[in-house]
C-alpha positions in Angstrom: 0.0 -0.1 -0.2 1.2 3.4 -0.6 1.5 6.7 1.1 -1.5 7.9 -0.8 -3.4 5.0 -0.5 -3.5 5.8 3.3 -4.5 9.2 2.4 -7.9 8.1 0.6 -10.4 7.9 0.9 -10.9 10.8 3.4 -13.6 12.9 4.3 -13.1 16.5 5.7 -15.6 18.2 8.4 -16.2 21.6 8.2 -18.3 23.8 10.7 -21.1 23.5 8.3 -20.3 21.1 5.6 -18.7 18.1 4.9 -16.5 17.0 2.0 -16.6 13.4 1.6 -15.7 11.0 -1.5 -18.3 10.5 -4.2 -19.7 7.2 -4.5 -21.5 5.1 -7.3 -24.6 5.0 -5.5 -24.7 8.8 -5.5 -25.7 8.7 -9.5 -29.2 9.6 -9.0 -28.8 12.3 -6.6 -26.0 13.8 -8.2 -27.6 13.5 -11.5 -30.7 15.0 -10.1 -28.9 18.0 -9.0 -26.8 19.0 -11.9 -30.0 19.1 -14.0 -31.9 21.3 -11.7 -28.7 23.4 -11.9 -27.9 23.0 -15.7 -28.5 27.1 -16.5 -26.7 28.0 -13.7 -23.5 25.6 -14.2 -23.0 25.2 -18.0 -21.5 28.8 -18.8 -18.6 27.6 -16.3 -18.8 24.0 -17.2 -15.4 22.4 -18.7 -15.6 20.7 -21.9 -13.2 18.3 -24.1 -12.1 20.2 -27.4 -13.4 17.4 -29.4 -16.7 18.0 -28.6 -17.4 14.7 -26.6 -18.1 16.5 -23.5 -17.2 15.1 -20.0 -17.8 11.4 -19.1 -21.6 10.6 -19.6 -20.9 7.4 -17.8 -21.3 8.5 -13.8 -19.8 5.2 -12.2 -16.5 5.5 -14.5 -16.2 9.0 -13.5 -16.3 8.2 -9.8 -14.0 5.1 -10.1 -11.4 7.1 -12.4 -11.3 10.0 -9.8 -11.0 7.7 -6.9 -8.3 5.8 -8.8 -6.4 9.1 -9.4 -7.2 9.9 -5.8 -5.3 6.6 -4.6 -2.4 7.6 -6.6 -1.9 11.1 -5.2 -3.3 12.9 -8.5 -6.4 14.2 -7.4 -8.9 14.8 -4.5 -12.5 14.4 -5.9 -15.0 15.3 -3.1 -18.9 15.7 -2.9 -20.1 19.1 -1.0 -22.3 17.9 1.7 -24.8 19.6 4.0 -25.5 17.2 7.3 -27.4 19.9 9.2 -30.1 19.5 6.4 -31.0 15.9 7.8 -30.1 13.7 10.9 -29.4 10.5 8.5 -28.2 11.3 5.3 -26.3 14.5 4.1 -27.5 15.8 1.0 -25.0 16.4 -1.9 -25.1 20.6 -2.4 -22.0 20.6 -4.7 -18.5 19.1 -5.6 -15.0 20.2 -5.0 -11.7 18.8 -6.5 -8.3 19.0 -6.4 -6.7 18.4 -9.5 -3.5 18.3 -11.2 -1.6 17.6 -7.9 2.1 17.8 -8.6 4.6 16.5 -6.2 8.5 16.8 -6.5 9.8 20.2 -6.5 6.3 21.7 -7.4 4.2 20.4 -4.5 1.2 21.8 -5.9 -2.6 21.7 -7.2 -5.7 23.3 -8.0 -9.2 23.5 -6.8 -12.2 23.7 -9.1 -15.8 23.5 -7.3 -19.7 24.1 -8.3 -22.6 24.2 -5.9 -26.3 24.4 -6.1 -27.8 27.7 -6.7 -30.0 27.3 -4.0 -27.1 27.3 -1.5 -25.0 29.8 -3.2 -24.2 33.2 -1.3 -24.3 31.2 2.0 -20.6 30.8 2.8 -20.5 27.4 2.1 -18.5 27.1 -0.9 -15.7 29.6 0.6 -15.8 27.1 3.9 -15.4 23.9 1.6 -12.6 25.4 -0.1 -11.1 26.5 3.2 -11.3 22.8 4.7 -9.6 21.6 1.5 -6.9 23.9 1.2 -6.0 23.2 5.1 -5.9 19.5 4.4 -3.6 20.1 1.1 -1.2 22.2 3.3 -1.3 20.9 6.6 -2.0 17.2 6.0 -0.8 16.4 2.6 2.3 18.7 2.6 1.4 20.6 -0.3 3.3 24.1 -1.1 0.7 25.9 -3.6 -3.1 26.2 -4.5 -4.4 28.1 -7.3 -8.0 28.6 -8.2 -8.6 29.6 -12.0 -11.7 31.5 -12.7 -13.2 32.9 -15.9 -13.5 36.9 -15.3 -17.0 37.1 -16.1 -17.8 34.5 -13.0 -18.5 37.6 -10.7 -19.4 34.8 -7.6 -16.1 33.0 -7.7 -14.2 36.0 -8.0 -15.6 37.3 -4.7 -15.0 34.0 -3.2 -11.5 34.2 -3.5 -11.3 37.9 -2.9 -12.9 36.9 0.4 -10.4 34.0 1.2 -7.2 35.8 0.1 -5.9 34.5 -2.6 -3.3 36.4 -4.8 -4.2 37.6 -8.2 -1.7 36.1 -10.6 -2.8 37.6 -13.8 -4.5 36.3 -16.9 -4.1 32.9 -18.7 -5.3 33.3 -22.0 -7.4 30.3 -23.7 -6.4 28.5 -20.5 -9.4 26.0 -20.3 -11.9 24.8 -22.6 -15.5 25.7 -21.2 -18.7 25.5 -22.4 -17.5 24.4 -26.2 -14.8 26.9 -26.7 -11.2 28.2 -25.0 -11.6 30.8 -22.8 -9.5 33.1 -20.7 -9.0 32.5 -17.1 -8.0 34.6 -14.0 -5.3 32.7 -11.8 -5.3 32.9 -8.0 -3.1 31.3 -5.5 -2.1 30.7 -2.2 0.8 29.3 -0.7 1.2 27.4 2.6 3.7 29.9 4.3 1.0 32.8 3.7 -1.3 31.3 5.8 0.3 29.6 8.7 -2.7 29.1 11.0 -4.7 27.7 8.2 -7.3 29.3 5.9 -10.3 28.0 7.6 -9.3 29.8 11.0 -8.7 33.0 8.6 -12.1 32.1 7.3 -13.9 32.1 10.2 -12.1 35.1 11.9 -13.1 37.5 9.3 
């Protein structure tokens, strides 16, 4: 068993949200949530340049992501809200730390989405802060970045609230909603938040 096998699966509890690995049995709930939020999410959704889109097979997506997580390449979580139900915590979004690089880089990139009904309630910043703390304090990463389309006002507010540094524009950085799109890049390094990002978020 490798070092990364011992780190995944892992769930992270924040004051209000719980990040947990996606499971195959989440298919119906996840699909219904994505369908209900299609208009809200489509302008920001990553696509593939050949037009195939992302995997239509939910089970294959989950298996692929979890396999990569065990290799230390990504951290794919469902964002859940335990406070809504006693016995089960409904999925309200998704957060993934991807393109994790080790060696001299020790970096990763965070992407996320949330149900429109829960947007603006401070849940996504909390989820990002919990994930960043895990990456820095537990996994030993040095740098986390978030890349955002300049038109995505809610995400721009999120990184501003969390204190991410603006590192400038990346031309045609990702294929989004069927076309190459510019992104603004924001980043934090571990030495910038020695007490953790969640503590800073809660103390704001």
